[in-house]
N, C-alpha and C positions, 0 to 999 in steps of 0.2 A: 555498449554491449545493453538491453532489453534487461529490466528489476522486473521480479516475480510482485505480483499483488495478489489481495486475499481472494478474488476472481477468481486468481488463477490455483489456488489452492484448491479452491469448491467447485472445481474445473474438474480438478487428475481424484479431489475424493469419488466424485460422482462419477467418474471415466473407469476407477477403479472398484465400487459397490457393483456397476453394470456386468463387465465383463468378469468379476466372481459367480454376481448373481445368474447368467447367463451359463457360464461353465455346470455350476453348478443345476442348474435348470436340466440339462442336456444332460449331464453323465449320469445323475440319481436313476432315474428310467432302465439306465441298458440292464441287461440281463446277464452279463459278462459271456463266456464263451467265445472270447477275443483270439486272431488265430494269425496265422504267418506276421507282418509285418505291426500290426495293430497290439498285435501280442510278448512281439521278441520287444519291442525297445523299452515298455517297461517291465520287464523280467529282469534285463539288462540294467536298469536302472534300481531296483530291489536288490540284484547281487552287488552292485557295490557301495548302497545304503548299509547292508548286512558284513561287506568287508569294513567299512571306516568302524561300525560298529561291533567288532572282535578288535582292532584298534585302529588309532590311526595310523601305522605302519604297514598293516594289512592293507586299509582304503587308498592311501600313494600307492603301494607296490600294486596292487590290482590296476589304477587307473594307470602310471608306469607300462603294462604289459600291455595294456591296453590300446594305446598308443602303438604298438607294430600290426594293428588288428585293422582289414578292410573299416572295421569301424569302430570309435574309440567312444571310450566313457566321457571324453573332455564338458563337454553339455550336460553331464552329471551335474559336476562337481559345484554350479553356484546352485542345483535343484535340491540338493541333500538334506536342509533344513526342512525343507517344508515337508518334504517327505519321510521323514523321518517322526513330525510330527503328526502327520496324518495316517501314520502306522505300514505304511508303502499301502496303502491303498489305492487304484484308479482314479480316484477323486483326485488326489494328492497329486498325482503326479501328475495331472493335464491343466489341475491349480498350477503348480508351480512350474509349468509349461506359459500360464499366461502372464502368472506378475514378474515372471523374470525377463522373457521373450515379447511376447505378443502386445503386453504396454510400451512395452521400449520400442518396438518395432515401427505400432501406429504414431508413436510419438517422431522419432525420425521420419514418416514422411511428412509430417505437418513441418518441421525441419527444412525440411529440400523443399516444400512450397514456402518457407518465407524467403528462400534464395530466390525464387523464381520471380520476372517478372511480368505482374499482373497488372494490368490498366484496371480495370472495375474492381476487382476483389482489391486491390492492392488497395486502395483509400479505405474501407474498411480498416486498417489498419495491419502488422502484424500478427498480433495476439489471436485479433480473429479469424484470417486467414489458419494460423498454426492448427486454431482447435478445431474448425471448420474441414481443415481436412486427414485433421486424425482424429475426428469422428465419422469421414467419410471412406477412409482405410475399413474402420470396423464395420462401413454397413453395406462390405464386400465379402460375400459366404467364404468365398475361398482365399479369405486372411485366416479362419478360425476354422477351414474342415480337417484341414491336413495334422494340424496341434490338434484334435477335438477326437480323430480316431486314431492317437498315441505317435505320431511322428512331432520329431524333437527338430525338424529341416526349419524353425520359425526363427531358432539362436540363429544358426547362420543367416538365413536373409537377416534376420536382425543387425546383424553386423554389415553386413554388405551397406547395408541401406545407409544406416549411419556413416559408411565411407562414401557415399556417394553426399551427402550433405558432405561430410569433407572439401569434396572438389569441388563440388559449386559455390562451397564459400569464400576454397581458392582454388581457383582456375589455373592459373600461371606455379603454383608449388612453387612458388618461389627462393621458400624457406626452407632448407635442410631439413625439422623438424614433419614440415610435413609432408614430404617425401617416407621418411621413417614411419611417422603413424598411420598415411596411408597403406604403406606395406604389410605396417605391423597387423591393421587387421581385416585387409585384402585376405594374408596368412590365417589369421583366427577363421575368416567364416572355409576356407577351406579345409580346416582343422577340423571342424566342426559340424563339417558335411560336405565330403570332397566332390561332390558334382557341381559344387560351386564354384568350382574352380572355370566354368563355364561362363556362370555366368559375372563373375570376377577378369573374365578375358573381356565379355563381351561391354563392360563398363572403360575399361582403358583402351579400346579398341573405338567407342563410342566419344570420349574424350578427344582421344589422336583424331578420327573423321572430320570433329563438326568444325574443327579450326576455319579459317577464314582463308585464302589462297589466290585471292585478286592480285596482288603486289610484289613487288621484292620481299619489303618489310614484314610483309605477312606468313613468307617461307619462311624465311628466320628466326621469326617467332613460335612457331609451327614447332620449325628445327629442335627447336632450344627444347618446348614440350616435348616432342616425343623420348629426348631425350633422359629430361627427368619421368615420363611416363616406364620408361625404361628401365631406373635407381628403381622405380615403387614396383616393378615387376622380379629385381635382380634381390631386394629389402627384402618382398612375402618369399621367395626360394630361400634365403637365407636363413629367416625365423623358423619356416617349415623344418629346413632341418637341423637346427639345433633342438626345437620340442618335439620332431617325431622324424627321425631320420629314415629309419624302415618306411615307417607309411609313405614317406615323400616319393623317396627311390622307385616302390611300385604303382604311388600314383603316377611318376614318370617314364614308367620302364611296362606296364601292363598293356595291352590292348582290351581296352572296355567295351568296344563296341563288338567287336567277337563274345565278349565272356558274357555281355545281357542282351544277345543276337535275341534270344528269346522273347525279351520284355519289349522289343523295338518294331512298332505295331506299322500298319500301313499308314498312309499318308491322310486314305480318306476318312482311318477312324479317329485318324488323331482330330483331324477338324473336326468332325463331331463334335468324340467326349472336351476339344477344349473348347470347339464354342457355349457346349450344353453346360458345364465345369460354372460358366459365367452368367451367363444368358444372353444369348445373341442382340438386346437390344441392350445391354450394355455395353455389347465390343462395339456397336457400330456409330455409341455415343463417342468411348472410345477413339477410334477412327480418324473420327472426323476431327476430334479434339489435338491427337494427334497430328493429323495433316492439314489445318490451320493453322495452327503453335507455328510451322516452320515459315511462315512467313511474314509474322512478327518480327525475323531476323536479331534474335537472342541467342547467343549462344549458348543458357542453361535447357533454352529448347531444341537449342537442335541438339546438343545432348540425348536428353529424351527421346525425342525424335529418335535418333540414329539407335539409341539401346531398346530400344521396344521392339522397333524391325528387326535389328540383329538377334534378341532374346528372343523370337517369334520363330526365325531361321532354327535357332538351336533346339528350340520343343518339340517344332513341327517336322524337320529335315536331319537336322544331325541327332538328337536321343530317341526319338519318337517314343518316349517309357511314357504310357500311360496313368501309370499312380497315379497318385491326389499331390501327394509333395514336392513334385512337379512343376504345378501349377505358381510356386512362389518364384519362378523364374519372372512368370509373368506379371504376378500380382503388383508392385510397384509401380511398374509403367501403367499398367490400368489405371490405377488410380489416380497418379500424374494427367491419366488421359480424360478420363472427368473432370477434373481439373479445370483443363483448356477449356474442353467442351463447354465448364460451367459459366468460361470470361466469356464465348461465346454466344451462349444463350441471356448473359446481360450485355450483349453488345444490339441486341434486338429491341426493338417498341414494346413487344407486347414481354416483356423479360421476368414481372412479376409473374406473370403464371406458367412462363418456361420455366422459373424455378420450382413452384410450387410440384409442376407435373414431375422435374426431373426428380422433385425430394417424394411423392409417392411412388412412381417405379421404382427407386431405389429401396424404398423403406419395404414392399413388399413380394419384389426380386429377393432383397437380403431373405426376406421370411419362406420365401420358396426355397432358398438354396440348403435351410437347417431345419427344412422338411417339417416347418409350424404349418402350411399349409396342404400339409398329406393329414387322408382319411389313416393311412395305416402307419405305425411306427419304424418296420422293420424294408430294409433292402435289398433283402438277402432273397427274397424272392420276385423279378424282375415280371412273372408274367402274372402278375396281382391285376385285379379285373379293377383298379378304380384305383390311381397311382395317385392322383392329388385333387381338389376340388376344382382344379384348373384346364383337368385333363383332357375336359370334352372341350374347351374354348381355346381358339384361332390364337389368342394369345400365350399358348404355353410355352413354345419355341423360343420367344423372346424372354423367359424368365430363364434363373440358374436351376440345374436340376436338384431336384429333392435329396441330400443327403442328411436325410432323421437319424435318433438316435438308433444303435445295435440295439431292439428290444425283440428279441425272436419267441413266437408263438408256444414252441412244440421244448420250454425248457426244462419240463419235466422229464421226458424221454432223455433229452439232452442228462441230467443226473443220472439217470436210473440207466444209461450204456457208462456214463462213466466211475460209477461203483460196481458195475459190472467187468470194468476195464482194469480198476483196481488190485479188485477180489481176482485176475486171473493173472493177476504180473505176481501174488502173494505167490502164490501156487505157482511161481516161477514159471508161465507158460508163456512161450514169444507171441505176437501178435502181426497182424501186417494188413491194414485198413487200407484195401483198395476203395478209395474215396478221394477225388484234389480238387474241391473244387470251393468256390465261398460260402458255401454251405453246412459243408461238411468234410471234414480234412483231421489229419492224425494232431495237427499244428494245436487247434484247439485244445483237444485232449488231454495233452502235455500240457500245454500252457497253464492251466484249469489246478493240473495234479501238483503241475510246479508251488503254484502259489496254496494250495491246501494239503500236504498231502506232505510224509517226511523223506516219503523216496518216493521216487518216478517210474513213471508207467513201463510198462517191457515192453513197447508200440514200435519195431523192429523200423529202419528210417528208409522208405518203400521211392524208387525212383518217383519221382511224378512229373517228369517229361524221359521226353523218347532221349535216349543215347546209349552210348559204349554200356550203359549197363539198365538190365534190364527190369523191372518190378520182379517178372517170374522168379528169379534167384531169390529176391527173398520171400516170395510163397512159398519154395524150396526149402527154407528154413523155420518156418513159421510152425508153431500148431495150428495157433484159431486162423481162418483170415473171414475180414470181415467184409461182407463186398454190399456193395447201396446199389438198384434200382429203383429207376433207371441210372446206370453210370453217372458220377458226378465231376464233371469238367471243369475249368476253367470257362467262363462263355465270356463273350467283348463286350460283354454291358456292364459285366463284371465289376467294383472298383478295383482287387485287384486283378489285373490283368497279366497273361500276356498275350503271345500271338496265337492266330488259331490251328490247329492239326499236329498239337506241340505233345499232343495226349495221348499218340494211338494206340501205344502198349497198353495205359492203366484201361481204355477201354475195351479192348478185344479181352485184355485176362479178366474183364467182368464181365462180358457178354459169355465165356466161356464157362466160369460160372453159373451163370445164371440159366443158361440153356441146356447144361449139366455135359459138357464135353470131357472130354479124356481126363483133363486135367483137376476136375472135380468130381472122379473116381476115386482116387486117395485123400478125401474127403466124406464128412456126416455133414449135411443141412439140419442143426438144430431147430425144436419146433420155435424156440420166441425169437420172435422180434421187435425194429423198434420204428416204428413211426415218427416222423419228423414232417414240418412244414415243408408244402410247398407237393406230395405228394411222396414223398422220398422214403424207403422203408431198407434198414439198413437187416442184413440176415447175418446170423453166424456159422462158419461149417467150420466141422472140428475132424482136426489129422487123427486116419483113423489108424495109421502105423507111428509110430515116434519116427522122426527124420533122425538122418545119420548122425546128425549132433548131440545128440541124448541117446543115441544107440554108445559111443565111443564114451559118453561122461560114465554111463551108468555100466560099462565096461570095466572103467579102473579104478 
């Protein structure tokens, strides 16, 4: 076993300070008004922290009940001390994700690298290879972005990375404890975030298909390993069934492809989004690394190449979900592809210049992905005339798409609207907000009210997607309707995205109000409006006559 040195402690301290500094620098300028996934996970962590504040028994009961739900609170448990110390603030939540999950994730990638045969990098020794790969992992923008947006999925990815290390260290799984440990780790990754079931299956398939089949003896060894991998799968199911039986049953019996069909994007859109997320230059280098590494004839690299190909197939062909956290299925394999590409560079005569150019590209790509090269701070307005310093340069497609901090220029107007919504809610006025874009939606106001006010807003749940329930039903129950011009819908280039043409009813009803059609005759437009960034204007429409529900209430 490699002995720790003082230099390892210094490197770990520098790593810790760098991660904390970057999180603080990124999150501090953000202006709030988070929405949908970006708000929900933080708010859920607050609810669980408050339950533990009331009493430990209340907290454990909250956790127990959450294990039967679609999204459970298991990932929040190790975050609680930091969240409590930070008074439940956004910065404390993101820092807790970074310290508890992101750093172990990057260290796990370093550990994986030490188990892979490296002809040139291996001459440095395992310790330099470990720290080199750890730093390389942190220099990929998509290692950070899902976490910085509030997604806790880095936790499941971290566990799966260490499961990969365990398999690469003990590829024959000869000891029972190895099967038990690998199965338990896979189960934990799925319990933390359900979609990592695909990543777990990818790892097991890659391990099974990466064996040699040239002779009868090879086949015998492969069959034995397949049986052990099957036992790993069985252990995973048993652990999941013991910890969260209802969750496990739903995960195995629900048709998620049909349930999340609206979020499944066309292949062309997924290719564009996935390529831009990392930068096409990085993709080119990783693919070269994957392909060349398959010629080295080493089991570890065959597993990496197979897992990378299977993960791409899952993300692009099976899931086709465009939200940022699904990139974590690909990030570990891209890191290892870059590691193999570094080996390719070191095999060339001009390897020094090759490494210099690789380092320069990775640093610039990292800066681009985190929005450090952007002239504007917010990604919410997609028609910005000058997105980045590199916007007019042909090299831009080679670099990662910018994901700068969520800073809005219209915070004062949003604050004014929030106070107006609070006043209407205190008057028991029901409100329907007909806007469902990444720029303005009901979620951002509900979330802000949850964190600021003692009581929630009386915003009615509007069906923002086409389906059996029409937004018109909500409008008929509302005392006040808020309409956006132009109609606010989710676009394919947005970060939180759904399939196009999924919000026809929201658009039609908004246009009916704007054009003063029949439905609008039941309301009168109030004189004040709210001007938001990107030329969006919000108008309030007050009902002329009370709703049927109001009449029933008054007559009782």
